[in-house]
NULUMDREN-504627 format. One record per residue: residue in one letter; x negated, z negated, y of N, C-alpha, C in turn. Coordinates in steps of 0.2 Angstrom, whole numbers, plus 5000, padded with zeros to 4 digits. Each point is the difference from the previous one (the first is absolute). Last residue first. Layout:
BEGIN
AXZYXZYXZY/...
end
This chain:
BEGIN
W456744585575499749984993499849945001/R502150205012499449945001499749964993/R502150155000499550035005499349985001/R501849994982499649965000499650055006/R502650034987499350025002499849965004/R501750034978499749975007499850005002/G501250074978499750055008499949955008/Y500049954972500649985004500050055008/W498150004984500550034996500849995004/Y497849925009500050084998500749994998/A499949795008499750075006500050064997/F500049834983500649985003500150075007/A498149954989500350054998500650004999/A498549865014499750074998500550064995/V500549755001500050035007499950065001/S499549904979500650015000500050045007/A497749964997500350054997500950015001/A499049825007499850045004500350074999/V500449794988500450015007499850055003/I498949954981500650024997500550015009/V497549924999500150094999500850024999/G499649775003499750065008500150064996/A500249864984500749985002499850055007/A497949984987500850024995500750035005/A498449855007499850095001500250044999/H500449764995500050025005499950065002/W499549954981500749984999500250025008/A498049944991500250074999500450035001/Y498749825017500350014991500150075000/L498949885018500150045000500150024992/P499849795017499850034995500450064999/K499949955024500549974995499450034995/E499450065018500149955005500449964994/L498050134999500750054996500049915002/I497950145009500449924998500650025000/I497350094999500850025002500349975001/G497649895000500250064997500650035005/S497649804998500650045002500450094997/G498849734994499750075000500650025005/G500649774983499550045005500050075000/G501649904986499650004999499350015004/V502050035011500249984991499450044999/E500949955024499649994995500349984994/T500950115022500349984994499250004996/P500050085027499750034993500649924997/Q500950115022499349964996500149994994/L501150215012500249934998499349984999/P500950185020499550014994500249924997/L501950145003499249974998499950005008/K502349924989499650055003499449985001/R501949954980499749965007499450075003/E501850014982500350035004499349985007/G499950054970500349955006499850035007/V498250084981500749945001500349975003/L497850115005500350074994500749974999/C498149895018500350004995500450054999/I497549945006500550035003500649994992/G497549925012500250004994500750035003/R498149865010499750054996500550024993/G500749955027500049954994499550044995/T499950025026500050044995500049944995/K499249955020500449985000500750014994/E497750085008500149944999500549984998/P499750215005499849984994500149934997/E500950195016500049945002500049954991/K500050245006499949985006500149925000/I499850104978499550025006499949995007/A501649924984499449974997499350055006/A502550085000499749935003499349974998/V500450204992499950015007500049925001/A500550044980499350025000499850005005/H502349944994499549964999499249995002/R501850185003500149955003499649935001/A500050164983499650065004500249925007/S500749974979499249995000500050025005/K502150004999499849954999499349995000/R501150214997500349965006499449965001/A499750094981499850025002500349965011/S501049944979499349965001499550045004/D502550064996499749945003499549995001/V500350174990500250025006499949935003/H498650054977500749995000500450015010/E498049974981500050075000501049985004/L497749844995500750005000500150055002/R497849904990500450065003500650005000/R497949794993500650064998500250055005/T498449754990500050055004500750064998/E500049734992499550054998500150075006/G501349774995499250005001499350084999/V502749925002499750034992499250005000/V501149915020500549984995499850044994/K498950065020499849954999500449964991/V499150255009500649974998499949925001/P498650215012500049944994500749975002/F499550275004500049955004499849924994/A499850295007500049954995500149925000/A500750245012499649955002500349964993/V500750245006499549974999499549964998/D502350005007499950054992499450004999/G500449865022500550034998499750024990/I498349945021500649984997500350034997/A497349935008500550064997500749974998/Y497649955018500549974996500450074997/V497449955014500550044997500349964994/S498449925012500350055004500450034997/S498349864988500649975003500450045006/N499350074975499750005006500649965006/S500650004977499650005000499249995008/S502649995003499850024995499349965001/Q502449915010499350035000499750034995/M502249895002499950064997499550045004/K500549774999500050025006500150074999/G499449884980500749985003500450015009/N498150164984499749915000500950005002/V499350234990500049965006500149934998/K499150264987500549934999499749955009/I501050274991499549965002500149935004/G500850144978500150025007499349965003/G500450024976500350065002500050005007/K499549814990500850024997500150055003/E497749935011500449964995500850044999/M497550035016500450034997500549964996/T498250015023500349964993500550025000/L498750145018500449944998499949974993/Q498650195005499949985006500649915000/G500150164980499250025001499749955007/E502650135002499549974991499349995002/F501750065017499549945000499749994994/L501650215003499450015008499649935002/S501750024978499550045000499650015007/T501949894992499549975001499550055001/N502849974997499550065003499449965003/P501649944979500149995006499350055001/R501950054984499450004998499649995008/I502450024983499850005007499249974999/G502550104985499449955003499750005004/I501450154989499749964994499549965003/G502150165006499949955003499549964994/I501050285006499649944995500049945003/V501950215001499649955003499549974995/V501150264997499749934997499949965005/M501850224996499749985004499649934997/D501250154990500250065006499349965004/A500249974974500149995006499950035003/P500449944971500050085006499949945007/L498949894977500749995004500150065008/K498849944971500150045006500550015004/N498949824980500650025006499650035005/G498449914983500550054998500650035004/D498649815006500249994994500350074996/R498749985019499649994994500250004993/L501050155021499949944999499849984994/N500450195019500049994993499649924999/V501650175022499949944996499749984991/A500750235019500249964994499549935001/T500250195016500450004997500249964993/V498450035025500149964993500850034996/K498450165017500549945000500049974993/G498850215009499649944998500549945000/D500450234998500149985005499649945001/A500950114981499550045003499949985008/N500549814984500350045001499550055003/F499749794985499950035005500450065002/D499749744985500050064999500250025006/F498649784995500450035004500150084995/S499049754991499950045003500850045005/T499649784988499450035000499950075002/L501349755003500150075003499250024994/V501049764992499950055005500050065002/T501249784986499750054999499950035007/G501349834997499650004992499550064998/K502749985011499549965003499450014993/I501950135014499850004994499349955003/F502950045010498949955001500050014991/Q502050105019499650014994499349984999/V502350005018499450005000499749974993/G502250025011500050084997499049974997/K501749825009500050055005499550064999/S500249824984500750015002499850065004/Q498149914995500250044994500850035001/Y498749845015499950065000500550044997/F500149774995500450035007499750085000/E499349894982500550034998500250025009/E498049935001499950074998500850004995/Y499749805013499950055003499750064997/Y500349814987500550015007500050075002/S498349954987500850034994500449995006/A497849915011500350064997500350034998/I500049794998500150005005499850095003/K499949904979500449985002500150045007/P498149994991500150054998500850005000/T498549915021500049984991500450064997/F498650065023500849994999499849974992/L498250065014500149965002501049974998/R498150164991499649985004500549935002/A500850194991500049954997499649965002/M501850165006499849945005499649974996/C501350144982499950015008499849915004/H499550054975500649995002499850025008/A498450034981500749984996500649995005/E497850175009500049924995501049984997/P498850225010499849984993500149924999/F501650215014499749945000499649954994/V501850175014499550034994499549945003/M502750115007499349955001499649994995/T502150175010499649984993499649945002/V502250145016499349974998499949984992/N501250185017500249974994499649974998/L501050025024499650064995500149954994/K500949975022500350014996499650084996/N499649805017499750105003500650044994/I499949744996500650035004499650085005/V498649944981500749994998500750035006/L497749965005500150094997500549984997/S499249795008500350055006500050084998/A499749814985500649995002500150055008/A497850024987500650024996500850005004/C498149905010499950085001500750034997/E499249764999500450035008500350084999/M498849924981500749985001500450045005/G497550024998500450034994500849985000/I498649885014500250085003500450024994/Y499349804995500250005005500350095003/G499349994976500049935005500550015005/G499550164980500549924998500049965005/G499050284997499849945000500849935001/I500150275003499349984995499849935003/V502350165001499449955004499849984994/V501450235002500049964997499349955002/A502450185004499549965002499549964995/N501950245002499749944998499549975002/G502050125014499450014993500149934997/G501250035021500450034990499749994997/T498950035024500649974999500450024994/C497650075010500449994992500649974999/S498850025023500150064995500250004994/Q499649795012500750045002500050084999/M498049884993500849964998500650055002/V497950035010500250054992500449954997/N499549955022499950074999500450024994/V499649775004500650005001500050105000/L497949924996500649974995500650035001/R498250025016500050064994500549954995/D499749885016500650075004499750054994/A498949814996500849974999500550075005/D497749994999500149994992500750004999/A498949985021500150074997500550024994/L499549775011500650065000500250075000/D498749824983500049985007500650065000/R499749974981499649925001499949995008/L500950134976500549965006499449985002/Y500150234985499949945002500349975003/C500450244985500149945004499649945001/V500450264991500049964997499749965005/N500650235001500449955001500049954993/A498450165006500450005006500449985001/A497749954986500750035000500450005008/D498049884994500050025006500650065000/S499449844982500149965006500250075005/G499150014978500850055003500249955007/N498449944976499950055006500850015000/V498649804988500750044999500050045008/G498449814990500050034997500650065001/F499649825012500249964992500250074997/E499249995023499949974998500049984994/E501250155011499450034995499749955001/L502049965009500150024992499450034997/K500149845023499950074997500149994993/L500449815018499650014996500350064996/A500249895024500350014996499650034994/R499149865021500350074998500249984995/A499549825018500150014995500150084999/G499249825022500650014993499750024994/T499049965023499950064998500550014993/A499249835019500850014997499950074998/V498049835010500350034996500650004998/I498649945024500449984993500350044995/L498049925018500250044997500649994996/Y498349935023500549984994500450064997/K498350035017499849934998500549994995/Y499450255004500449965000499649935001/S500050305001499449954999500649935001/I500150294995500549935002499449935002/T499750294999499749964998500349935003/E500650284993500049935005499849954996/G500450214990499249995003499849965004/T502050064986499950065005499350005005/A500949844979500050084999499850045008/T499449755002500650044998499650064999/L498949755002499850064999500850065001/L499049735008500650044992499750085002/T498949725004500350075003500150034993/K498749805001500649995004500450075002/R497749954986500050015010500749995003/R500049954977499649955001499450025009/V502050104986500249945003499349975002/D500650224998499549984998500149925003/A501750244990499849975005499549944998/S501350254999499649974997500149945004/K501450185003499550014996499649964994/V502550005012499449965000499650034995/R502250155012499649944993499249985004/T502450085014499450004997499749974997/G502150025008500050075000499349984999/L500549845019500350034993499950074996/I499449775017499950094998500250014993/L500749835023500250014993499650074998/E499549795013500050075004500149994992/I500849815019499950024991499850074998/G501149875022499450065001499549984994/H502349955005499849965000499350005001/E501750165002500249955004499549944997/K499850174987499750015005500349985005/Y500849944980499250005001499650035005/W502550024998500049935000499049995000/K501050224997499949965007499949944999/P500350114980499550015001499949995009/A501549864984499950065003499550015002/L500949794988499350025005499950085000/R502349805000499850064997499450025005/E500849744996499950075004499850044995/E500949834984499849975005500050115005/N500849924978500349985003499749995008/T498950064980500349925003500549985004/G499350224995500049984992500149915001/V499550175017500549985000500449974994/C498050065014500149934995500650005000/C498650224997500149935000500349995009/H501150234993499449945002499949944997/F502050154997499649964996499249995000/S501750155013500549935000499649954996/P499350255009499649945002500449904997/L499750204982499949965007500250025008/R501749994977499350035002499949975005/A501850004982499649935003499650075002/P502250084993499649974996499449965005/A502450094997499949975006499349964995/E501050124981500450005007499549965005/P499150034978500550055003500350035005/L497849824994500750014998500250085002/L497749885003500250064994500950004999/Y498749845017499750084999500350064997/G500449744997500550055004499850075002/K498649914984500749974998500450035004/S497650044997500249994991500949955004/L498750015018499850074997500250004992/A500149815015500450045001500050054997/P498249864999500549974996500750075000/R498049985016500250044994500549984995/E499849975028500149954992500050054999/Y498350085017500849984999500049944993/P498250125020499949944994500850005000/A499550215014499849935000500249974995/V499350274997500549945004499949944999/P499050154989499950045006500649985006/E498149914978500650025002500450055005/E497749874993500150094999500750014999/S499049805016500250004994500050084998/I499049805018499850064997500450014991/I500049855027500349994993499850064998/C499149805019500350074999500350004992/L499349835022500550034994499950044998/E499449945022499549954998500250034991/G501050065019499650054997499449974997/Q501649845016500050084998499550064998/S500449724993499950075006500150074999/V501149764987499550075000500150015006/G501349794985499650035008499450024997/R501849924988499649965000499450015007/K502050154992500149925001499749955002/V499150234994500350015007500349925000/F499150034980499649995006500250035007/E501450004980499849945000499450005008/H501050184992500349985004499949935004/A498450134987499950045006500749955003/A500049994976499249965004500250035009/Y501650074986500149915000499350005003/G500250234994500349985007500149935001/A498650074982499749985008500649995004/A500850024978499549945003499650005006/V501450154991500349955000499549965004/G498950215001500749994996500349955002/G497750115003500850005006500650014997/G496949975001500549984995500750025007/V497949875005500050074997500550004994/I499449885023500549984992499750084999/V498749855022500050064996500549994993/Y499149865026500450004991500150095000/V498649975017499949944999500549984994/F498950255008500549954999499849935000/A499150265006499949924999500549965001/R499050284995500549975003500049924999/G498450284999500649944999500249955003/M498350244995500349955003500549934997/
end
């Protein structure tokens, strides 16, 4: 048995919610659109999980951060999807995909057919085992990617008040979780192999400013080394973290934030891949004309630098989702590029930079543009964390 839809979105993260919203704005009939998601809840603003969700007082909880509150638009609670005739197939894993036949097979054995498919499968957190370290299944080792991860992290964190937390990784997740752990009254040590935090974005000088700020709040940094193994107690919980430089850190809990990998396995061998993601053109269209990819999983052409890139950022997820839907609904009116800088509305007409099509940066993206943006964002986040401001919308 099976069902047929005109439009199917596979994946239930930020990009899926914004794509659904754009479909409704542009016109979609009852029963034409469905979203298939492994998560048991309607699409939500994922950034809330590392911010308001971890606060000890008045924490953010669903339905307060369903899409699309992150852009100050209406909140798409489950009732919204029902009112607009959108089928939510939740808690369901897609087992296989056949882009030639335009079908998806779910783990429950149902076949879903489509005319247009939007791949919004996002990415998964890299696990320690992929680097030769065992222990991800320990009760007090936490990752943070989805709602279940966040609930687990909150429970472990609340059980360790006053204890020692070790954060492995110095990127966004590591920095944001470290701040939340301090607020929840844990002693925090961050460990990462780079010379400074946020190495992919921060200059050494900017990183130094934030490291000093975190240190003033009690966070310790151990840089230039990596985790090699754990010590466990009789219950299988981690009691210490062993580092390559010989350090042994006592640990009541461990948070792992060592990167992500796009969820492309359903389409490998069927769609063209590049930079670890599904290669798309300036309309977010893959090598199969009926399949579009958006968000973390999409590898798109960036004209300014003349190459294909993936962008792991919530704003990219939102804008690529809207642009893909515009390209599906009104292809003749949709430019072959989206704006990732500035305030102009989508879709945009292409700006010719050496011909071809691609993602458009409204202004040249210099290093200082990126650094300034990160400084502002980090400053706002730090102020909110350390001085008790409570944000319920993201």
